[in-house]
C-alpha positions as CSV (number, residue, x, y, z in Angstrom):
1,M,-0.1,0.0,0.2
2,H,1.0,3.4,-1.1
3,T,1.7,6.2,1.7
4,T,1.0,9.9,0.8
5,D,1.0,12.8,3.1
6,F,-1.1,15.8,2.2
7,T,-1.7,19.2,4.0
8,L,-5.3,20.1,4.1
9,P,-6.5,23.7,3.6
10,A,-8.1,25.8,6.2
11,T,-12.0,23.9,5.3
12,P,-13.2,20.3,5.2
13,R,-14.7,20.8,2.2
14,S,-11.5,19.6,0.4
15,L,-11.3,16.3,2.3
16,F,-13.8,15.2,-0.1
17,F,-12.1,15.9,-3.2
18,L,-9.2,13.7,-2.3
19,S,-11.6,11.1,-0.9
20,G,-10.8,8.7,-4.1
21,L,-7.2,8.1,-3.1
22,F,-8.5,5.8,-0.2
23,K,-8.8,3.1,-2.6
24,E,-5.1,3.2,-3.5
25,Y,-3.6,5.0,-0.9
26,L,-3.0,5.1,2.7
27,V,-4.0,9.3,3.1
28,I,-2.4,11.2,6.1
29,F,-4.1,14.7,6.6
30,N,-2.2,17.4,8.1
31,I,-5.3,19.2,9.4
32,S,-4.7,22.8,11.1
33,G,-7.4,25.9,11.2
34,R,-10.9,25.6,10.9
35,S,-10.1,22.1,9.6
36,A,-8.6,20.9,12.7
37,A,-11.7,22.4,14.3
38,W,-14.3,20.0,12.5
39,F,-12.0,16.9,13.3
40,S,-11.8,18.0,17.0
41,A,-12.8,15.8,19.9
42,P,-16.0,17.9,20.5
43,A,-17.7,17.2,17.0
44,W,-16.3,13.3,16.8
45,G,-16.2,12.2,20.5
46,A,-13.2,11.5,22.0
47,G,-13.2,7.5,20.4
48,G,-13.2,9.2,16.7
49,R,-17.0,8.6,16.0
50,R,-18.8,11.6,15.2
51,F,-21.8,11.9,17.8
52,K,-25.6,10.6,16.5
53,S,-27.8,14.0,16.0
54,R,-31.5,13.8,15.5
55,R,-31.1,14.5,11.9
56,P,-27.9,12.4,10.8
57,D,-27.0,14.1,7.7
58,S,-24.8,12.3,5.1
59,T,-21.6,12.7,3.8
60,F,-19.6,11.4,1.3
61,L,-16.0,9.8,1.8
62,R,-15.6,7.8,-1.7
63,C,-14.8,8.9,-5.5
64,P,-15.8,7.9,-7.9
65,L,-18.9,7.9,-6.5
66,L,-21.8,4.7,-6.4
67,I,-24.5,6.1,-8.7
68,L,-28.2,4.4,-9.1
69,L,-30.1,5.8,-12.0
70,T,-33.7,5.6,-13.0
71,N,-36.8,7.4,-14.5
72,D,-40.1,7.3,-15.4
73,D,-39.6,7.6,-19.3
74,G,-38.5,4.0,-19.7
75,I,-35.1,2.6,-20.2
76,H,-34.6,3.4,-24.0
77,S,-35.2,7.3,-23.0
78,E,-32.9,9.7,-24.3
79,G,-32.4,11.6,-21.4
80,L,-31.4,8.5,-19.3
81,T,-28.9,7.7,-22.0
82,A,-27.4,11.3,-21.8
83,L,-27.2,10.9,-18.1
84,R,-25.5,7.7,-17.8
85,E,-23.1,8.6,-20.4
86,C,-22.0,11.9,-18.8
87,L,-21.7,10.6,-15.1
88,L,-19.7,7.4,-16.3
89,K,-16.9,9.3,-17.3
90,Q,-16.4,9.8,-13.3
91,H,-18.5,7.6,-11.8
92,D,-19.6,3.7,-11.4
93,V,-23.2,3.9,-12.9
94,Y,-25.8,1.3,-12.6
95,V,-29.6,1.8,-14.8
96,M,-32.4,0.0,-13.4
97,A,-35.4,1.3,-15.0
98,P,-38.7,0.6,-16.5
99,E,-38.9,-1.2,-19.7
100,R,-41.4,1.0,-21.0
101,E,-43.0,4.6,-20.0
102,R,-44.3,5.2,-16.6
103,T,-45.3,8.7,-16.8
104,C,-47.5,9.6,-14.0
105,V,-47.8,6.4,-12.5
106,G,-46.7,8.3,-9.0
107,H,-45.7,6.3,-5.8
108,A,-47.0,3.4,-7.0
109,I,-45.2,-0.2,-6.3
110,T,-46.4,-3.6,-8.1
111,L,-47.9,-6.0,-5.4
112,H,-50.0,-8.4,-7.2
113,K,-47.7,-9.5,-9.9
114,P,-44.4,-10.7,-10.4
115,L,-41.4,-8.1,-11.4
116,R,-38.8,-9.3,-14.2
117,V,-35.3,-8.0,-14.6
118,K,-33.6,-8.1,-18.0
119,T,-29.9,-7.3,-18.3
120,L,-29.7,-5.0,-21.4
121,G,-26.0,-4.1,-21.2
122,N,-23.0,-3.2,-18.6
123,N,-24.3,-2.6,-15.5
124,V,-27.9,-1.8,-17.4
125,F,-31.2,-3.2,-16.2
126,A,-34.8,-3.0,-17.0
127,S,-37.7,-3.9,-15.5
128,N,-41.5,-4.5,-15.5
129,G,-42.4,-2.5,-12.6
130,T,-42.7,1.4,-12.0
131,P,-40.0,3.9,-11.1
132,V,-40.2,3.3,-7.5
133,D,-40.3,-0.8,-8.2
134,C,-36.8,-0.1,-9.9
135,V,-35.2,1.6,-7.0
136,L,-36.5,-0.9,-4.6
137,L,-35.4,-3.8,-7.0
138,G,-31.7,-2.2,-7.6
139,L,-30.9,-1.6,-4.0
140,K,-31.8,-5.3,-3.4
141,I,-30.0,-6.7,-6.5
142,L,-27.3,-4.7,-7.8
143,F,-25.6,-3.3,-5.0
144,S,-23.9,-4.6,-1.5
145,R,-23.8,-1.0,0.1
146,P,-26.1,1.5,-0.6
147,P,-25.0,3.7,-3.3
148,D,-23.9,7.7,-3.2
149,F,-26.9,8.9,-5.0
150,I,-30.2,7.8,-6.9
151,I,-30.7,10.1,-9.8
152,S,-34.2,10.3,-11.2
153,G,-34.1,11.3,-14.8
154,I,-33.7,13.1,-17.1
155,N,-37.1,13.2,-17.8
156,K,-38.8,14.5,-20.8
157,G,-40.6,17.6,-19.5
158,P,-41.2,19.5,-16.5
159,N,-42.0,18.2,-12.9
160,M,-42.8,21.7,-11.0
161,G,-45.6,22.9,-8.8
162,Q,-48.4,20.5,-8.3
163,D,-47.0,18.0,-11.2
164,I,-44.6,16.6,-8.5
165,N,-47.9,14.5,-6.8
166,Y,-48.2,12.5,-10.2
167,S,-44.5,12.1,-11.6
168,G,-43.2,8.7,-11.3
169,T,-39.4,10.6,-12.1
170,V,-40.3,12.5,-8.5
171,A,-41.6,9.4,-6.9
172,A,-38.4,7.2,-7.5
173,A,-36.3,10.3,-5.6
174,K,-38.6,10.3,-3.1
175,E,-38.3,6.5,-2.4
176,G,-34.7,6.9,-2.4
177,A,-35.1,9.8,0.6
178,F,-37.2,7.1,2.2
179,M,-34.1,4.7,2.3
180,G,-31.7,7.4,3.7
181,I,-29.9,8.0,0.1
182,P,-29.4,11.5,-1.5
183,S,-31.1,11.2,-4.4
184,L,-32.2,13.8,-6.9
185,A,-35.4,14.1,-9.4
186,V,-34.3,15.7,-12.8
187,S,-36.4,17.1,-15.3
188,I,-35.9,19.3,-18.6
189,N,-38.5,22.3,-19.0
190,A,-39.3,21.4,-22.6
191,R,-41.3,19.3,-24.8
192,E,-39.4,18.7,-27.9
193,D,-36.1,19.1,-29.0
194,Y,-34.5,18.5,-25.7
195,H,-30.9,19.4,-24.7
196,F,-30.0,16.7,-22.8
197,S,-26.2,16.6,-23.1
198,D,-26.5,20.1,-21.4
199,A,-28.9,19.0,-18.7
200,A,-26.5,16.0,-18.2
201,E,-23.3,18.6,-17.4
202,I,-25.6,20.3,-15.6
203,T,-26.7,17.4,-13.0
204,K,-23.0,16.3,-12.8
205,D,-21.9,20.2,-11.7
206,I,-24.5,19.4,-8.7
207,I,-23.3,16.4,-8.0
208,D,-19.6,17.8,-7.7
209,M,-20.8,20.7,-5.5
210,M,-23.0,18.5,-3.4
211,K,-20.7,15.4,-2.8
212,G,-18.6,17.5,-0.1
213,S,-21.3,19.1,1.7
214,P,-24.1,17.2,4.6
215,W,-26.8,16.0,2.8
216,P,-30.1,16.8,4.9
217,Y,-31.7,13.9,6.1
218,R,-34.9,12.2,4.4
219,T,-34.6,15.3,2.0
220,F,-34.5,14.8,-2.1
221,L,-33.7,17.7,-4.5
222,N,-36.2,18.4,-7.8
223,I,-34.4,19.8,-9.9
224,N,-35.9,21.7,-13.1
225,I,-33.4,22.7,-16.1
226,P,-34.1,25.2,-18.3
227,N,-33.7,23.6,-22.1
228,I,-30.6,25.9,-23.3
229,P,-27.3,25.5,-24.1
230,Y,-25.0,24.9,-21.1
231,E,-23.3,28.3,-21.4
232,K,-26.7,30.0,-21.5
233,I,-27.6,28.6,-18.2
234,R,-27.5,32.2,-15.5
235,D,-27.2,30.1,-12.5
236,F,-28.7,27.7,-9.6
237,M,-31.6,29.1,-7.8
238,V,-33.0,27.4,-4.7
239,T,-37.0,27.4,-5.1
240,R,-39.9,26.7,-3.5
241,L,-43.1,24.8,-5.4
242,G,-45.3,27.3,-7.7
243,K,-48.3,26.8,-8.8
244,R,-49.7,25.2,-12.2
245,V,-53.0,25.6,-14.1
246,Y,-54.8,23.2,-15.2
247,N,-58.2,22.8,-17.2
248,D,-58.7,19.1,-16.2
249,A,-60.4,18.0,-19.2
250,I,-62.3,14.9,-19.4
251,V,-62.8,13.6,-23.0
252,E,-65.7,11.3,-23.7
253,R,-65.6,9.1,-26.6
254,I,-67.5,6.2,-28.1
255,D,-66.1,2.8,-29.2
256,P,-67.0,0.6,-32.3
257,R,-69.5,-1.5,-30.1
258,G,-71.2,1.6,-28.7
259,R,-69.7,2.0,-24.9
260,S,-68.2,5.3,-23.7
261,Y,-64.4,5.3,-22.9
262,Y,-62.8,8.4,-21.3
263,W,-59.4,10.3,-21.5
264,I,-58.1,12.4,-18.9
265,G,-56.8,15.5,-20.9
266,G,-55.3,17.7,-17.9
267,D,-53.5,19.9,-20.1
268,S,-51.6,23.1,-18.4
269,H,-53.3,26.3,-18.9
270,G,-50.0,28.0,-17.7
271,F,-48.6,29.4,-13.8
272,D,-48.3,31.5,-11.5
273,L,-45.1,33.3,-12.3
274,I,-44.1,34.2,-8.8
275,D,-40.7,35.3,-8.2
276,G,-38.5,32.5,-6.0
277,T,-40.5,29.7,-7.2
278,D,-39.4,26.5,-9.5
279,F,-41.3,28.1,-12.5
280,Y,-39.9,31.5,-12.3
281,A,-36.6,30.2,-12.3
282,A,-36.8,27.7,-14.9
283,E,-38.7,30.5,-17.3
284,N,-35.6,32.8,-16.6
285,G,-32.6,31.1,-17.5
286,Y,-31.9,29.7,-13.9
287,V,-31.9,25.9,-12.8
288,S,-34.7,25.1,-10.5
289,I,-33.4,23.4,-7.1
290,T,-36.1,22.7,-4.7
291,P,-35.6,20.9,-1.6
292,M,-38.2,18.4,-0.6
293,D,-39.0,16.9,2.5
294,V,-40.5,13.2,2.5
295,D,-42.7,14.0,5.6
296,V,-45.9,15.3,4.3
297,M,-47.6,15.8,7.8
298,S,-48.9,19.3,8.4
299,D,-47.5,20.4,11.7
300,S,-49.2,23.7,11.5
301,S,-53.0,21.7,11.6
302,I,-52.3,19.8,14.7
303,N,-53.2,21.9,17.1
304,I,-56.3,23.2,15.2
305,L,-57.6,19.6,14.4
306,K,-56.9,18.7,18.3
307,Q,-59.1,21.8,19.4
308,R,-61.9,20.8,17.2
309,L,-62.1,17.1,17.8
310,N,-61.8,18.0,21.9
311,R,-65.1,20.2,21.7
312,R,-66.9,16.8,21.2
313,S,-67.4,13.7,23.5
314,L,-67.5,10.4,22.0
């Protein structure tokens, strides 16, 4: 084993960018300044183990990273292919995605039929399940340890505002957060002529920025990327969810036997362009990054509900 001596700058962030050496080298860090404070006994404990907290955030000490990709557009989607090819340049990438398009299936899992997995290439697998099924299968079948990231996308079309409640892309990232794994849902703000390669590079940039930082526990990122060339992206913007306006059309038709059938339209009539929202960011050339918590309980309503229910006796 090789032994190499490094002097670490006065910030713990640079530790993570040297972490790839652990596979080949024994690394000795000369730590001073703020880095020394970050590694001190009050933070890590006398035994060298970092104290547990109420929100045990994740950090990354490996490079290349181990990444699981999935989507809801299906295994042959150009967005998934572009993202895999981009990330393979630096990381170990596995793909487990639906064998066909599963758009708008939400957080569905398959309980009443068997799931099958096909090998399509080097670390590329397809399943007859939903995007959430693919996350569960990937974690169970492909890895001996949890991956560093789960990335769902790149989705054909945005997932902003109320879209997140229906999206299989977002649900797959949410499932990763359930498992305590840092996860991203990545979508492109377009319906045609997609700049997938540019969006893939932006996704890689986000991973590079986040891999040296603590990851909030049970939180995933919902990312929407403008459909413009990489060099025209203005910046990243941390956003909140906006509001989309739907027409919620139900179209009734008659089949050849005279029976009625229906199409749910749900075309969008637009959105409220409010500063600080995901819609505002994507429309103005910014990459929208919305942090999403898996806990959907309404804390603000608990006391109100208690008061109302306590007024009645059973």
